[in-house]
C-alpha positions in Angstrom: -24.0 -39.7 -18.4 -23.7 -35.9 -19.1 -24.6 -36.3 -22.7 -27.3 -39.1 -22.7 -30.4 -38.5 -20.8 -34.2 -38.1 -21.5 -36.9 -35.8 -20.2 -37.7 -38.2 -17.4 -34.1 -38.1 -16.3 -34.1 -34.3 -16.2 -37.0 -34.3 -13.8 -35.4 -36.8 -11.5 -33.8 -35.3 -8.4 -31.4 -38.2 -8.1 -30.2 -37.8 -11.7 -29.8 -34.0 -11.2 -27.7 -34.6 -8.1 -25.6 -37.1 -10.1 -25.0 -34.6 -12.9 -24.1 -31.9 -10.4 -21.5 -34.2 -8.8 -20.1 -35.1 -12.3 -19.9 -31.5 -13.1 -17.9 -30.9 -9.9 -15.5 -33.6 -10.9 -15.2 -32.0 -14.4 -14.5 -28.6 -12.7 -11.7 -30.2 -10.7 -10.2 -31.8 -13.8 -10.4 -28.5 -15.7 -8.2 -26.8 -13.1 -5.2 -28.9 -14.1 -3.5 -27.5 -17.2 -2.5 -30.9 -18.5 -6.0 -32.3 -18.1 -7.5 -29.2 -19.8 -6.1 -30.1 -23.2 -7.4 -33.7 -22.9 -10.8 -32.4 -21.9 -11.0 -30.0 -24.8 -10.1 -32.7 -27.4 -12.0 -35.5 -25.8 -14.5 -37.1 -28.2 -13.8 -34.5 -30.9 -14.9 -31.7 -28.6 -18.0 -33.4 -27.1 -17.3 -32.0 -23.6 -17.1 -28.5 -24.9 -20.4 -29.0 -26.7 -21.9 -30.3 -23.5 -20.6 -27.3 -21.5 -22.0 -24.9 -24.2 -25.4 -26.6 -24.1 -25.5 -26.6 -20.3 -24.6 -22.9 -20.3 -27.4 -21.9 -22.7 -30.2 -24.5 -22.2 -29.9 -26.0 -18.7 -32.6 -24.9 -16.2 -30.5 -25.8 -13.2 -28.5 -22.7 -12.3 -26.0 -24.7 -10.3 -25.1 -26.8 -13.3 -25.0 -23.6 -15.5 -22.6 -22.1 -12.9 -20.4 -25.2 -12.9 -20.3 -25.2 -16.7 -19.2 -21.6 -16.8 -16.6 -22.3 -14.0 -15.2 -25.3 -16.0 -14.9 -23.1 -19.1 -13.1 -20.5 -17.0 -10.7 -23.0 -15.7 -10.1 -24.6 -19.1 -8.7 -21.2 -20.3 -5.1 -21.8 -19.5 -2.4 -20.1 -21.6 -1.9 -23.3 -23.6 -5.5 -24.1 -24.1 -7.2 -20.8 -24.6 -6.2 -20.5 -28.3 -8.3 -23.6 -28.8 -11.3 -22.1 -27.1 -11.3 -18.7 -28.8 -11.5 -20.3 -32.2 -15.0 -21.5 -31.3 -17.2 -18.5 -32.1 -20.3 -20.2 -30.7 -18.5 -20.8 -27.4 -17.6 -17.1 -27.1 -21.1 -16.1 -28.0 -22.5 -18.5 -25.4 -20.2 -17.1 -22.7 -21.0 -13.5 -23.5 -24.7 -14.2 -23.6 -24.6 -15.9 -20.2 -22.5 -13.1 -18.8 -25.1 -10.5 -19.8 -28.4 -12.3 -19.8 -28.4 -15.2 -17.3 -30.9 -14.7 -14.4 -28.3 -15.9 -11.8 -25.8 -13.5 -10.5 -23.3 -16.3 -9.8 -23.6 -17.7 -13.4 -23.2 -14.2 -14.9 -20.0 -13.7 -12.7 -18.5 -17.0 -13.7 -19.4 -16.6 -17.4 -18.0 -13.0 -17.5 -14.8 -14.1 -15.9 -14.5 -17.0 -18.4 -15.2 -14.8 -21.3 -12.7 -12.1 -20.1 -10.0 -14.8 -19.6 -10.5 -16.1 -23.1 -10.8 -12.6 -24.7 -7.6 -11.4 -23.0 -5.6 -13.6 -25.5 -7.5 -12.8 -28.6 -5.5 -10.8 -31.2 -7.2 -9.0 -34.0 -4.8 -10.3 -36.7 -5.4 -13.9 -35.5 -9.2 -14.0 -35.1 -11.8 -13.3 -37.8 -14.4 -12.7 -35.1 -12.3 -10.3 -33.1 -14.7 -7.4 -33.7 -17.5 -9.5 -32.1 -15.2 -10.1 -29.1 -14.7 -6.4 -28.7 -18.4 -5.8 -29.1 -19.1 -8.2 -26.3 -16.5 -6.5 -24.1 -18.2 -3.2 -24.8 -21.5 -4.7 -23.5 -19.8 -6.1 -20.4 -18.2 -2.8 -19.7 -21.5 -1.0 -20.2 -23.2 -3.4 -17.9 -20.5 -3.2 -15.2 -20.4 0.6 -15.1 -24.1 1.4 -15.6 -25.4 2.9 -12.4 -28.8 1.6 -13.1 -27.5 -2.0 -13.3 -25.6 -2.3 -10.0 -27.8 -5.3 -8.9 -26.9 -7.2 -12.1 -23.2 -6.3 -12.3 -21.6 -9.0 -14.5 -17.8 -8.5 -14.3 -15.6 -7.0 -11.7 -13.4 -3.9 -12.4 -10.3 -6.1 -11.8 -11.3 -8.7 -14.4 -12.3 -6.1 -17.0 -9.1 -4.0 -16.4 -6.9 -7.1 -16.7 -8.6 -8.2 -19.9 -8.2 -4.8 -21.5 -4.6 -4.6 -20.4 -3.9 -8.0 -21.9 -5.7 -6.9 -25.1 -3.7 -3.7 -25.4 -0.4 -5.5 -24.9 -0.8 -6.7 -28.5 0.1 -3.8 -30.8 -2.3 -5.0 -33.5 -5.3 -4.5 -31.1 -4.5 -1.0 -29.8 -6.1 1.0 -32.6 -9.3 -1.0 -32.5 -9.6 -0.6 -28.7 -9.0 3.2 -28.8 -11.7 3.5 -31.4 -14.3 1.9 -29.1 -15.4 4.9 -26.9 -17.1 2.7 -24.3 -13.9 0.7 -23.7 -11.7 3.9 -23.5 -14.3 5.5 -21.2 -14.2 2.3 -19.0 -10.4 2.3 -18.8 -10.3 6.0 -18.0 -13.0 5.6 -15.4 -11.2 2.8 -13.6 -7.9 4.7 -13.6 -9.6 7.9 -12.4 -11.7 6.7 -9.6 -8.9 4.6 -7.9 -10.6 1.2 -7.8 -9.1 -1.0 -5.1 -6.8 -3.8 -6.0 -4.9 -4.0 -9.2 -7.6 -2.6 -11.4 -6.2 1.0 -11.4 -2.7 -0.3 -12.2 -4.0 -2.4 -15.1 -6.0 0.5 -16.4 -3.0 2.8 -16.4 -1.0 0.1 -18.1 -3.6 -0.1 -20.8 -3.5 3.7 -21.3 0.3 3.4 -21.5 0.0 0.6 -24.2 -2.6 2.6 -26.2 -0.3 5.7 -26.1 2.5 3.8 -27.7 0.6 4.0 -31.0 1.0 7.5 -32.5 -2.4 7.2 -34.2 -4.1 6.9 -30.8 -2.5 10.1 -29.3 -5.2 12.4 -30.8 -7.9 10.3 -29.2 -6.3 10.0 -25.8 -5.2 13.7 -25.5 -8.7 14.9 -26.4 -10.6 12.4 -24.3 -12.5 14.2 -21.5 -11.0 12.1 -18.6 -7.9 10.3 -19.9 -5.5 13.2 -19.0 -7.2 13.7 -15.7 -6.7 10.0 -14.9 -3.0 10.0 -15.9 -2.2 13.2 -14.1 -4.1 12.1 -10.9 -2.2 8.9 -10.7 1.2 10.5 -11.5 0.7 13.3 -9.0 1.3 11.1 -5.9 4.3 9.3 -7.4 7.1 8.8 -5.0 10.3 7.2 -6.4 11.7 4.1 -4.7 14.9 4.8 -2.9 16.0 1.4 -3.9 15.2 1.5 -7.6 17.0 4.0 -9.8 15.2 2.7 -12.8 11.9 3.5 -11.1 10.4 0.1 -11.5 8.9 -0.1 -8.1 7.3 -3.5 -7.6 4.5 -2.3 -5.4 1.1 -1.8 -7.2 1.0 1.9 -6.4 4.5 2.4 -7.8 3.7 0.6 -11.0 0.5 2.6 -11.4 2.4 5.9 -11.2 5.1 4.7 -13.5 2.6 3.6 -16.2 0.9 7.0 -15.9 4.2 8.8 -16.4 5.2 6.6 -19.3 1.8 7.3 -21.0 2.2 11.0 -20.5 5.7 10.9 -22.0 4.4 9.0 -25.0 1.7 11.7 -25.5 4.4 14.4 -25.3 5.7 13.4 -28.7 2.4 14.3 -30.3 1.5 17.6 -32.0 -1.0 18.1 -29.2 1.4 19.5 -26.6 -0.7 22.7 -26.4 -3.6 20.6 -25.1 -1.3 19.0 -22.5 0.2 22.4 -21.5 -3.3 23.8 -20.8 -4.2 21.0 -18.4 -4.5 22.8 -15.0 -2.3 20.4 -13.0 0.0 18.6 -15.5 2.9 21.0 -15.6 3.1 21.6 -11.9 2.9 17.8 -11.3 5.7 17.1 -13.7 7.9 19.8 -12.1 7.3 18.5 -8.6 8.1 14.9 -9.7 11.2 15.9 -11.6 12.6 17.7 -8.6 12.3 14.6 -6.5 14.1 12.2 -8.9 17.8 11.4 -8.6 19.8 13.4 -11.1 21.2 10.3 -12.8 17.9 8.7 -13.8 16.7 8.6 -17.4 13.2 9.4 -16.2 14.4 12.8 -14.8 16.0 13.6 -18.1 12.9 12.7 -20.1 10.6 14.7 -17.7 12.8 17.8 -17.9 12.5 17.8 -21.7 8.7 17.3 -21.3 8.5 20.3 -19.0 10.5 22.5 -21.3 8.3 21.5 -24.3 5.1 22.3 -22.3 6.6 25.6 -21.1 7.2 26.6 -24.8 3.5 26.1 -25.5 2.4 28.6 -22.8 
């Protein structure tokens, strides 16, 4: 029914209602991880082709929204690798996220694209550069003050996607070399976005700082250090966790920030770090509050001494 119809059918309100109801059923089936694989492989991918066509050519915004929602739900851990191999699908999702005239469709499509993109690794996908380019456009759209009425992707979704991307070491250099993506991560981390977005952004900066080649970019970025120092400044160690792995979002945010700063401390740019107006005093205050037997205290004391030598 979804595949075979003519122009007369399209104009029929009864047929449109039927297709909406069928799409609702398809969305419900896509939510189940076991059904997702069956739907993706059904008829040699016929359902995926239908969803792509609905997303790009369907005039009914409700059906376009349901198509994007189904694709978002199909992106389970086990099935996403099958989706991201389809370059046309990724392009359809990114185009819908950026260009659709319905806010609800753009939101669903951007979430679906981000969910798929989170698991794309550069060494695995020949079209990874295109995925990063689409993420740049989504980030630009989301944080453009002139585009608030057409915001496509939430800070939470974007931050989670970039955190997932940066968790793969093969992706980190490529991400750090995309100024818009780095600006976006720093902006989310600096402005204290509600929810888990700030935590995810600080985790991304920590991941990026693990690559020595990225240290130059991070240290000399206009807001990365401000974001890390700001989030580390209010760090309070958990009285229950000597390893400082506080399970609360705010605790993890501060820990990620400190780890990123420690990673940057190994770089030849300690002079830049030492000249930051608040970093040294922040590290001294945090070090003084930590239990004497923690590894973090030892690492921070060394960091403080190295910075002091640069003054």
